[in-house]
C-alpha positions as CSV (number, residue, x, y, z in Angstrom):
1,X,0.0,0.1,0.0
2,X,1.3,3.5,-1.1
3,X,0.7,6.4,1.5
4,X,0.6,10.1,0.2
5,X,0.5,13.0,2.8
6,X,0.0,16.7,1.9
7,X,2.3,19.1,3.5
8,X,1.2,22.5,2.1
9,X,-2.5,22.7,1.6
10,X,-3.9,19.8,3.5
11,X,-1.6,19.3,6.5
12,X,-1.5,15.8,7.9
13,X,-4.1,14.7,5.4
14,X,-3.1,11.2,4.2
15,X,-4.6,8.9,1.5
16,X,-3.6,5.6,0.2
17,X,-3.2,4.1,-3.3
18,X,-3.4,0.3,-3.7
19,X,-0.5,-1.5,-5.4
20,X,-1.1,-4.7,-7.1
21,X,1.0,-7.7,-5.8
22,X,4.3,-8.1,-7.6
23,X,4.2,-4.6,-9.2
24,X,6.9,-2.0,-8.3
25,X,5.2,1.2,-9.6
26,X,1.8,2.9,-9.4
27,X,0.1,5.9,-11.1
28,X,-1.5,8.6,-9.1
29,X,-4.2,10.4,-11.1
30,X,-3.5,14.1,-11.5
31,X,-7.1,15.1,-10.3
32,X,-6.0,13.7,-6.8
33,X,-3.2,16.3,-6.5
34,X,-2.9,20.0,-6.2
35,X,-0.7,22.2,-8.2
36,X,2.4,23.4,-6.3
37,X,1.5,21.1,-3.3
38,X,4.4,19.5,-1.3
39,X,4.0,15.8,-0.4
40,X,5.4,13.0,1.6
41,X,5.4,9.5,0.1
42,X,6.1,6.1,1.6
43,X,5.2,2.3,1.1
44,X,3.9,0.1,3.9
45,X,3.1,-3.6,4.2
46,X,1.1,-5.0,7.0
47,X,1.3,-1.6,8.9
48,X,5.2,-1.6,8.6
49,X,6.8,1.0,6.4
50,X,9.2,-0.3,3.8
51,X,11.3,2.9,3.5
52,X,11.4,6.3,5.0
53,X,9.2,9.1,3.6
54,X,10.2,10.8,0.4
55,X,9.6,14.5,0.1
56,X,8.1,15.6,-3.4
57,X,7.6,19.3,-4.5
58,X,4.8,19.3,-7.1
59,X,5.9,23.0,-8.1
60,X,8.9,21.6,-9.8
61,X,8.5,17.9,-9.9
62,X,6.3,17.5,-13.0
63,X,6.4,15.8,-16.3
64,X,5.7,18.1,-19.3
65,X,3.8,17.3,-22.3
66,X,5.5,16.8,-25.7
67,X,6.5,19.7,-27.8
68,X,4.9,20.5,-31.2
69,X,7.1,20.5,-34.4
70,X,5.8,22.3,-37.5
71,X,5.9,20.3,-40.8
72,X,7.2,23.1,-43.0
73,X,11.0,22.9,-43.1
74,X,13.1,25.6,-44.6
75,X,16.4,25.0,-46.3
76,X,19.3,27.1,-47.1
77,X,20.1,28.1,-50.6
78,X,24.0,27.7,-50.4
79,X,26.4,25.0,-49.6
80,X,26.7,23.6,-46.9
81,X,23.1,22.7,-46.6
82,X,21.2,23.7,-43.5
83,X,17.5,23.2,-42.3
84,X,15.4,25.3,-40.0
85,X,12.5,23.8,-38.0
86,X,10.0,25.8,-36.2
87,X,8.4,24.5,-32.9
88,X,6.1,25.4,-30.0
89,X,6.7,24.3,-26.3
90,X,4.1,22.1,-24.5
91,X,1.0,23.6,-23.2
92,X,1.3,22.1,-19.6
93,X,2.6,23.1,-17.3
94,X,1.8,26.7,-18.2
95,X,3.9,29.8,-17.4
96,X,6.9,27.6,-16.7
97,X,10.4,27.8,-18.2
98,X,11.1,24.5,-20.0
99,X,14.3,23.1,-21.3
100,X,13.9,21.1,-24.4
101,X,16.3,18.8,-26.3
102,X,16.0,17.7,-30.0
103,X,17.3,14.6,-31.8
104,X,17.6,13.9,-35.6
105,X,18.7,10.9,-37.8
106,X,19.3,10.0,-41.4
107,X,17.6,7.0,-43.0
108,X,16.9,4.8,-39.9
109,X,20.4,5.4,-38.4
110,X,21.1,6.1,-34.8
111,X,19.7,9.3,-33.2
112,X,22.0,12.3,-33.0
113,X,21.5,14.9,-30.3
114,X,21.3,18.5,-31.4
115,X,23.5,20.8,-29.3
116,X,22.8,22.9,-27.4
117,X,19.6,22.4,-25.5
118,X,16.9,25.2,-26.2
119,X,14.6,26.9,-23.6
120,X,11.0,27.7,-24.3
121,X,11.5,31.3,-23.2
122,X,12.7,33.1,-25.4
123,X,11.5,30.7,-28.2
124,X,14.0,30.2,-31.1
125,X,13.8,27.9,-34.1
126,X,15.8,24.7,-34.3
127,X,18.8,24.6,-37.0
128,X,20.2,21.4,-38.3
129,X,23.5,21.8,-40.2
130,X,25.7,19.8,-42.7
131,X,22.9,18.0,-44.3
132,X,23.2,16.0,-47.5
133,X,21.0,16.4,-50.6
134,X,18.6,13.9,-51.6
135,X,18.5,12.4,-48.3
136,X,15.6,11.5,-45.9
137,X,15.6,12.7,-42.2
138,X,13.5,12.5,-39.1
139,X,13.3,14.7,-36.0
140,X,11.8,14.5,-32.5
141,X,12.0,16.4,-29.1
142,X,11.1,16.4,-25.4
143,X,11.1,18.9,-22.6
144,X,11.5,19.1,-18.8
145,X,11.2,21.8,-16.1
146,X,14.3,23.9,-15.7
147,X,15.3,22.7,-12.3
148,X,14.3,19.0,-12.7
149,X,17.2,17.5,-14.7
150,X,16.1,13.8,-14.5
151,X,12.3,14.2,-15.2
152,X,11.8,14.5,-19.0
153,X,8.4,14.8,-20.5
154,X,6.9,12.7,-23.3
155,X,8.6,12.5,-26.8
156,X,6.9,14.3,-29.6
157,X,5.6,12.7,-32.8
158,X,8.4,12.1,-35.3
159,X,8.7,14.8,-38.0
160,X,10.0,13.4,-41.4
161,X,11.5,15.6,-44.0
162,X,13.9,15.3,-47.0
163,X,16.4,17.6,-48.6
164,X,16.3,18.6,-52.3
165,X,17.3,16.1,-54.9
166,X,20.7,16.3,-56.5
167,X,22.8,15.0,-59.3
168,X,24.9,11.9,-58.7
169,X,28.3,12.4,-57.5
170,X,29.9,10.1,-59.9
171,X,28.9,8.5,-63.4
172,X,30.6,5.6,-65.2
173,X,30.3,3.6,-68.3
174,X,30.2,-0.1,-68.8
175,X,31.4,-1.4,-72.2
176,X,34.2,-1.0,-74.7
177,X,34.3,2.7,-75.7
178,X,37.3,2.0,-77.9
179,X,35.5,-0.9,-79.8
180,X,33.8,-1.0,-83.2
181,X,30.8,1.5,-83.6
182,X,28.4,-1.5,-84.2
183,X,29.2,-3.3,-81.0
184,X,26.8,-3.7,-78.1
185,X,25.4,-0.5,-76.6
186,X,27.1,1.1,-73.7
187,X,25.5,1.1,-70.2
188,X,25.7,4.3,-68.4
189,X,25.8,3.9,-64.6
190,X,25.7,6.1,-61.7
191,X,25.5,5.9,-57.8
192,X,22.3,7.1,-56.1
193,X,22.9,10.8,-55.0
194,X,21.1,10.2,-51.7
195,X,19.7,7.9,-49.1
196,X,16.1,6.7,-48.5
197,X,14.7,9.0,-51.4
198,X,13.3,8.2,-54.7
199,X,14.9,10.6,-57.2
200,X,14.1,11.0,-60.8
201,X,17.1,11.6,-63.0
202,X,17.5,13.5,-66.2
203,X,20.0,11.9,-68.7
204,X,21.6,14.2,-71.3
205,X,23.2,12.5,-74.3
206,X,25.0,14.2,-77.2
207,X,25.3,12.2,-80.4
208,X,26.7,13.9,-83.5
209,X,25.5,17.6,-82.7
210,X,22.2,16.2,-81.5
211,X,21.2,16.3,-77.7
212,X,18.8,13.6,-76.3
213,X,17.2,14.1,-72.9
214,X,15.5,11.3,-71.1
215,X,13.9,11.1,-67.6
216,X,14.2,7.9,-65.9
217,X,14.6,6.4,-62.3
218,X,17.9,5.3,-60.8
219,X,20.4,4.2,-61.8
220,X,21.5,3.0,-65.2
221,X,20.6,3.7,-68.8
222,X,21.7,2.3,-72.2
223,X,23.2,4.7,-74.6
224,X,24.4,4.2,-78.2
225,X,28.0,3.6,-78.9
226,X,28.1,6.8,-81.0
227,X,27.5,9.0,-78.0
228,X,30.2,11.6,-77.5
229,X,29.2,13.1,-74.1
230,X,26.6,12.2,-71.3
231,X,25.5,14.0,-68.3
232,X,23.1,13.3,-65.4
233,X,21.2,15.6,-63.3
234,X,18.2,15.4,-60.8
235,X,14.7,16.5,-61.5
236,X,13.7,19.4,-59.2
237,X,17.4,19.8,-58.1
238,X,18.8,23.1,-56.6
239,X,19.5,25.7,-59.1
240,X,23.2,26.0,-58.1
241,X,24.2,22.3,-58.7
242,X,25.5,21.4,-62.3
243,X,25.0,18.0,-63.8
244,X,27.5,15.3,-63.5
245,X,29.1,14.7,-67.0
246,X,31.5,12.4,-68.7
247,X,33.3,12.6,-72.1
248,X,33.2,9.4,-74.0
249,X,35.8,10.0,-76.6
250,X,38.4,7.2,-76.9
251,X,41.8,8.7,-76.6
252,X,43.7,5.5,-77.7
253,X,46.3,3.3,-76.1
254,X,48.9,5.9,-75.8
255,X,47.0,7.7,-73.0
256,X,46.0,4.3,-71.3
257,X,47.6,3.1,-68.2
258,X,50.1,0.3,-68.6
259,X,51.7,-2.4,-66.4
260,X,48.4,-3.1,-64.5
261,X,49.1,-5.8,-61.7
262,X,46.5,-7.2,-59.3
263,X,47.8,-8.8,-56.0
264,X,46.1,-10.4,-53.2
265,X,46.7,-8.9,-49.7
266,X,48.0,-11.6,-47.3
267,X,45.6,-12.2,-44.4
268,X,42.9,-9.9,-46.1
269,X,40.1,-10.4,-48.5
270,X,40.8,-7.1,-50.5
271,X,42.9,-6.7,-53.6
272,X,45.6,-4.3,-54.5
273,X,45.6,-2.8,-58.0
274,X,48.8,-0.9,-59.3
275,X,49.6,0.5,-62.6
276,X,51.9,2.9,-64.4
277,X,51.0,6.3,-66.0
278,X,52.9,9.2,-67.5
279,X,51.8,12.2,-65.4
280,X,49.4,14.6,-67.1
281,X,47.3,17.5,-65.9
282,X,43.5,17.0,-65.1
283,X,43.6,13.3,-65.2
284,X,41.8,10.9,-62.8
285,X,41.9,7.1,-62.7
286,X,38.8,4.8,-62.3
287,X,39.2,1.3,-61.2
288,X,36.1,-0.8,-61.9
289,X,35.6,-4.5,-61.2
290,X,32.7,-7.1,-61.7
291,X,32.4,-10.7,-60.8
292,X,32.1,-13.1,-63.7
293,X,28.5,-14.0,-64.5
294,X,27.0,-10.9,-62.6
295,X,24.6,-8.6,-64.5
296,X,26.3,-5.4,-66.0
297,X,24.5,-3.1,-63.6
298,X,26.4,-4.8,-60.6
299,X,29.7,-3.1,-61.9
300,X,31.6,-1.4,-59.0
301,X,34.1,1.4,-59.4
302,X,36.3,3.9,-57.5
303,X,37.5,7.2,-58.7
304,X,41.0,8.3,-57.6
305,X,42.2,11.8,-57.8
306,X,45.4,12.8,-59.9
307,X,48.8,11.4,-58.8
308,X,47.3,8.2,-57.5
309,X,48.6,4.9,-59.2
310,X,47.4,2.3,-56.9
311,X,44.1,1.5,-55.0
312,X,42.9,-1.0,-52.6
313,X,39.5,-2.4,-53.6
314,X,37.3,-2.3,-50.6
315,X,35.2,-5.4,-51.3
316,X,35.1,-8.7,-49.6
317,X,36.4,-10.9,-52.6
318,X,35.6,-14.5,-52.5
319,X,38.2,-17.2,-53.0
320,X,38.0,-19.2,-56.3
321,X,35.7,-16.5,-57.9
322,X,37.0,-14.6,-61.0
323,X,36.8,-10.9,-61.2
324,X,37.5,-8.7,-64.2
325,X,39.3,-5.5,-63.2
326,X,39.9,-2.5,-65.5
327,X,41.9,0.6,-65.0
328,X,40.9,3.7,-67.0
329,X,42.5,7.2,-67.3
330,X,39.8,9.8,-67.3
331,X,40.2,13.4,-68.4
332,X,37.8,16.2,-69.6
333,X,38.6,15.2,-73.1
334,X,38.0,11.5,-72.9
335,X,38.8,8.1,-71.7
336,X,41.6,5.6,-72.2
337,X,41.0,2.1,-70.7
338,X,43.9,-0.4,-70.1
339,X,43.2,-4.1,-71.1
340,X,41.1,-5.9,-68.5
341,X,42.8,-8.4,-66.0
342,X,41.0,-11.4,-64.6
343,X,42.0,-12.1,-61.1
344,X,41.2,-14.7,-58.3
345,X,41.8,-13.7,-54.7
346,X,42.8,-17.4,-54.2
347,X,42.8,-20.2,-56.7
348,X,41.1,-23.4,-56.1
349,X,40.8,-26.8,-57.8
350,X,38.4,-26.8,-60.9
351,X,34.9,-28.1,-60.2
352,X,34.5,-29.9,-63.5
353,X,36.3,-30.9,-66.8
354,X,35.7,-29.7,-70.4
355,X,33.2,-31.3,-72.8
356,X,35.0,-33.5,-75.4
357,X,33.6,-34.6,-78.8
358,X,34.8,-36.1,-82.1
359,X,35.7,-34.2,-85.1
360,X,36.5,-35.5,-88.6
361,X,39.3,-38.0,-88.9
362,X,42.5,-37.2,-90.7
363,X,42.9,-38.3,-94.4
364,X,44.8,-41.4,-93.2
365,X,41.9,-42.3,-91.0
366,X,43.5,-41.4,-87.6
367,X,40.7,-40.3,-85.1
368,X,40.7,-36.8,-83.9
369,X,38.9,-35.1,-81.0
370,X,38.4,-31.5,-79.6
371,X,37.1,-30.1,-76.4
372,X,35.6,-26.9,-75.1
373,X,36.6,-24.4,-72.5
374,X,35.8,-24.7,-68.9
375,X,33.7,-21.7,-67.6
376,X,35.7,-19.3,-65.5
377,X,33.4,-19.7,-62.4
378,X,33.9,-23.5,-62.6
379,X,37.6,-23.3,-63.4
380,X,38.2,-21.4,-60.3
381,X,41.8,-20.3,-61.3
382,X,44.1,-19.6,-64.1
383,X,44.4,-22.8,-66.4
384,X,47.9,-24.3,-66.4
385,X,47.2,-27.5,-68.7
386,X,44.8,-30.1,-69.8
387,X,45.1,-33.9,-69.2
388,X,43.8,-36.1,-72.1
389,X,43.0,-39.7,-71.0
390,X,42.1,-42.6,-73.3
391,X,41.2,-46.2,-72.6
392,X,40.9,-48.9,-75.3
393,X,38.8,-51.9,-74.3
394,X,39.8,-53.4,-71.1
395,X,43.4,-52.0,-71.4
396,X,44.5,-49.6,-68.7
397,X,43.9,-45.9,-69.3
398,X,46.7,-43.7,-70.7
399,X,46.9,-40.0,-69.9
400,X,48.9,-37.3,-71.4
401,X,49.3,-33.7,-70.5
402,X,48.9,-30.9,-73.2
403,X,49.2,-27.3,-73.1
404,X,46.3,-25.0,-72.1
405,X,46.2,-23.5,-75.5
406,X,45.6,-26.9,-77.2
407,X,42.0,-27.5,-78.0
408,X,42.2,-30.6,-80.3
409,X,44.4,-33.7,-80.9
410,X,44.7,-36.7,-83.1
411,X,45.0,-40.0,-81.6
412,X,47.2,-42.4,-83.7
413,X,47.9,-44.9,-80.9
414,X,44.5,-46.0,-80.2
415,X,43.6,-49.8,-80.5
416,X,40.6,-50.9,-82.5
417,X,37.5,-51.7,-80.6
418,X,35.6,-49.8,-78.0
419,X,37.3,-46.6,-76.8
420,X,36.6,-44.2,-74.0
421,X,38.1,-40.7,-73.8
422,X,37.9,-37.8,-71.2
423,X,39.7,-34.7,-70.5
424,X,40.5,-32.8,-67.0
425,X,41.6,-29.2,-66.4
426,X,44.3,-28.1,-63.9
427,X,45.2,-25.0,-62.1
428,X,48.0,-24.2,-59.7
429,X,45.8,-25.6,-56.9
430,X,45.6,-28.9,-58.6
431,X,43.7,-31.2,-61.1
432,X,40.0,-31.1,-61.3
433,X,37.6,-33.9,-62.0
434,X,37.1,-35.3,-65.5
435,X,34.7,-33.9,-67.9
436,X,31.8,-35.9,-69.7
437,X,33.5,-38.9,-71.2
438,X,33.3,-39.7,-75.0
439,X,32.7,-43.3,-76.0
440,X,33.1,-44.7,-79.5
441,X,34.0,-47.9,-81.5
442,X,37.2,-47.9,-83.6
443,X,37.0,-50.5,-86.5
444,X,39.9,-52.8,-87.4
445,X,41.8,-51.0,-90.2
446,X,44.2,-53.9,-90.7
447,X,41.4,-56.1,-92.2
448,X,40.9,-53.5,-94.8
449,X,44.5,-53.6,-95.8
450,X,44.3,-57.5,-96.1
451,X,41.3,-57.3,-98.4
452,X,43.0,-54.5,-100.4
453,X,46.2,-56.6,-100.8
454,X,44.1,-59.6,-102.1
455,X,42.4,-57.3,-104.7
456,X,45.7,-55.9,-105.9
457,X,47.1,-59.4,-106.2
458,X,44.1,-60.7,-108.2
459,X,44.2,-57.7,-110.4
460,X,47.9,-58.3,-111.2
461,X,47.2,-61.9,-112.1
462,X,44.4,-60.6,-114.4
463,X,46.6,-58.2,-116.2
464,X,49.4,-60.8,-116.7
465,X,46.8,-63.3,-118.1
466,X,45.5,-60.6,-120.4
467,X,49.1,-59.8,-121.6
468,X,49.9,-63.5,-122.3
469,X,46.7,-64.0,-124.2
470,X,47.5,-60.9,-126.3
471,X,51.0,-62.2,-127.0
472,X,49.9,-65.5,-128.3
473,X,46.9,-64.3,-130.2
474,X,47.6,-64.1,-134.0
475,X,44.9,-61.6,-134.5
476,X,46.6,-59.1,-132.2
477,X,49.9,-58.6,-134.1
478,X,50.0,-54.8,-133.5
479,X,49.7,-55.8,-129.7
480,X,52.4,-58.4,-130.0
481,X,54.9,-55.8,-131.4
482,X,54.0,-53.7,-128.1
483,X,54.5,-56.6,-125.9
484,X,57.5,-58.7,-127.2
485,X,61.1,-57.3,-127.8
486,X,61.5,-55.2,-130.9
487,X,64.5,-57.3,-132.2
488,X,62.1,-60.3,-132.8
489,X,60.3,-58.3,-135.5
490,X,63.4,-56.7,-137.2
491,X,63.5,-57.7,-140.8
492,X,67.3,-57.7,-140.7
493,X,68.1,-59.1,-137.2
494,X,71.1,-57.7,-135.2
495,X,73.8,-60.6,-134.9
496,X,74.3,-59.4,-131.4
497,X,71.1,-61.2,-130.5
498,X,72.3,-64.4,-131.8
499,X,74.7,-67.0,-130.1
500,X,75.7,-68.6,-133.5
501,X,79.0,-66.9,-133.7
502,X,80.1,-67.9,-130.2
503,X,82.4,-71.1,-130.5
504,X,82.1,-74.0,-128.0
505,X,78.9,-72.6,-126.6
506,X,76.1,-75.0,-126.0
507,X,72.8,-74.0,-124.7
508,X,71.4,-76.2,-122.1
509,X,67.7,-76.5,-122.2
510,X,65.7,-75.2,-119.2
511,X,63.7,-77.7,-117.2
512,X,60.1,-77.6,-118.5
513,X,57.1,-78.8,-116.5
514,X,55.7,-82.0,-117.7
515,X,53.3,-81.7,-120.7
516,X,53.2,-82.4,-124.3
517,X,55.0,-79.2,-125.5
518,X,58.0,-80.2,-127.6
519,X,61.5,-79.3,-126.7
520,X,63.6,-77.3,-129.1
521,X,67.4,-78.0,-128.8
522,X,69.8,-76.0,-131.0
523,X,73.3,-77.2,-131.4
524,X,76.1,-75.3,-133.2
525,X,78.0,-77.3,-135.9
526,X,81.5,-76.6,-136.8
527,X,81.8,-75.3,-140.4
528,X,83.9,-77.6,-142.6
529,X,86.6,-75.5,-144.4
530,X,86.1,-75.5,-148.4
531,X,89.2,-75.8,-150.3
532,X,87.6,-74.4,-153.4
533,X,87.8,-70.8,-154.4
534,X,85.9,-68.6,-152.0
535,X,82.2,-68.8,-152.6
536,X,79.5,-67.8,-150.5
537,X,78.7,-70.3,-147.7
538,X,75.6,-72.3,-148.2
539,X,73.3,-71.5,-145.4
540,X,72.4,-74.3,-143.2
541,X,68.9,-75.6,-143.4
542,X,68.0,-74.8,-139.8
543,X,64.9,-73.3,-138.5
544,X,66.7,-71.1,-136.1
545,X,69.4,-69.9,-138.5
546,X,66.7,-69.1,-141.2
547,X,64.8,-67.3,-138.7
548,X,67.5,-65.2,-137.1
549,X,70.4,-65.0,-139.5
550,X,70.4,-62.8,-142.7
551,X,71.0,-64.5,-146.0
552,X,73.9,-63.6,-148.2
553,X,71.6,-61.9,-150.6
554,X,70.3,-59.8,-147.7
555,X,73.8,-58.9,-146.9
556,X,74.6,-58.0,-150.5
557,X,77.4,-60.5,-150.9
558,X,75.8,-62.4,-153.8
559,X,72.8,-62.0,-156.0
560,X,69.7,-63.8,-155.3
561,X,69.4,-67.5,-156.5
562,X,66.8,-70.0,-156.3
563,X,66.8,-72.0,-153.3
564,X,69.3,-69.8,-151.6
565,X,67.3,-69.5,-148.4
566,X,67.3,-72.0,-145.7
567,X,64.1,-73.9,-145.8
568,X,62.7,-75.6,-142.6
569,X,62.7,-79.6,-142.8
570,X,60.2,-81.7,-141.2
571,X,61.5,-84.0,-138.6
572,X,61.2,-87.7,-139.1
573,X,58.0,-87.6,-137.0
574,X,56.6,-85.1,-139.4
575,X,56.4,-82.4,-136.7
576,X,58.0,-79.0,-137.0
577,X,59.9,-77.9,-134.1
578,X,61.4,-81.4,-133.1
579,X,65.0,-81.6,-132.0
580,X,67.4,-81.4,-134.9
581,X,70.4,-83.8,-135.5
582,X,73.2,-84.0,-137.9
583,X,71.2,-86.1,-140.2
584,X,68.5,-83.6,-140.5
585,X,70.9,-80.8,-141.7
586,X,71.6,-80.8,-145.2
587,X,74.1,-78.4,-147.1
588,X,72.8,-76.9,-150.1
589,X,75.1,-75.6,-152.7
């Protein structure tokens, strides 16, 4: 039970206020109290006080109502930006000097106390300094009696307000400004100029003496590659703020940075970018980066003032993730980008291998294969080499390392039959898993060569048979002249083709296969010297000499006479071509 006793207006008057069990506070309605009264307050339980009486002066010990903040906020016209807020003190207690304090915050951030505290008499407006354009703010306040420093009144309702829109602080371009005019359009990017405020922007584009103006929301816009100049401003912006502009003229590689190097910082998730550049006036540098596979509007960039040739990118870069980093020189006359660099904060083992497929075989029939690239986000590092593995049938697999620039290969050492082939990729962190395997059946090429050799052999036999048939056919005399030696068909044979003049020479017949063909034997006979006056020798009546040796008439030694030519004689068997003997040879005179 709470006991209250008046000490000023109702001396020794005491009344009680019931306190629920377990509760450590109680509210006394204001109607039960008298203004400026003085009270003694104590707590008792079962008739025993729990603490000594506390003296309370109601003339000063009072909790004021909340102050009133007017919604119309005035802003300064110059930089830095300031705001002026009008307010009114609480209506109770009246005729008291109150001390009030006000807080403000930006975009749900922690509250900031405005210094110094203000008094209700004299009443002065509240000033908030160093505000940002295009930013949302909130404000509230409370008051207390001047002499009661620990008893604050109720908080006022929150007053929201926002500053004027403004142009973005920085704009940048995504795309190859030094590429061909028909390439993909450029993407103009800018960072929102404020916080917690929806701003409509006005984009200015100059293309070949024409100016195009477009109003769009934040914070990117596609522009043609022929654009020479772009600018971005805010709708309803302050009059003293110019638009943020960027010249898109390509200055060429002579003005671009060189020697760009990206390094990982030990024990840190950031990246250090360094480059070299000839010093020039009015030149800044922009370092932009984007993760592989991200949309273009996710490009990040940082602008550095003149004289800076290194930057620490303030981003939590992930390991095994590729980032494309570009350094560009920026001047009022144009841009000069350096070649982009792909960087991994830390390289990891690839997640997959390349896809392999079969291509057209070589003219000799050797199988050939090709494979594709592993995507960067699955490669997770810089490629060092590929590994090509083959397996023929049940034989063990055979693997071979090839350079990272190789994308196809012939396979001359494969065995015929079923074949399986796969390729893996490797980084400095190690070798990754194999890619999808390629399976095919390789035919036995040796069988084709065997069949081909048999065909050639039969063809040769056929040609030989045809040649023999043509040589023995009497109706094909013109072909016999082409096939048989020419000296056989000479009208006057050459003695060099005959063995008749060689003494003591006897031709041994060659062994013939069994058959009915007759065997021709030719034997040289010594010429019997003639004692008579020199006369032309009578030719021997031999088929061989008659056929191969010229007659005296043909040699011009004697005139032609009847019976001066050797005539072939029939053998006793009546067959021509039988072996000749001495009895069969007759000398004609």
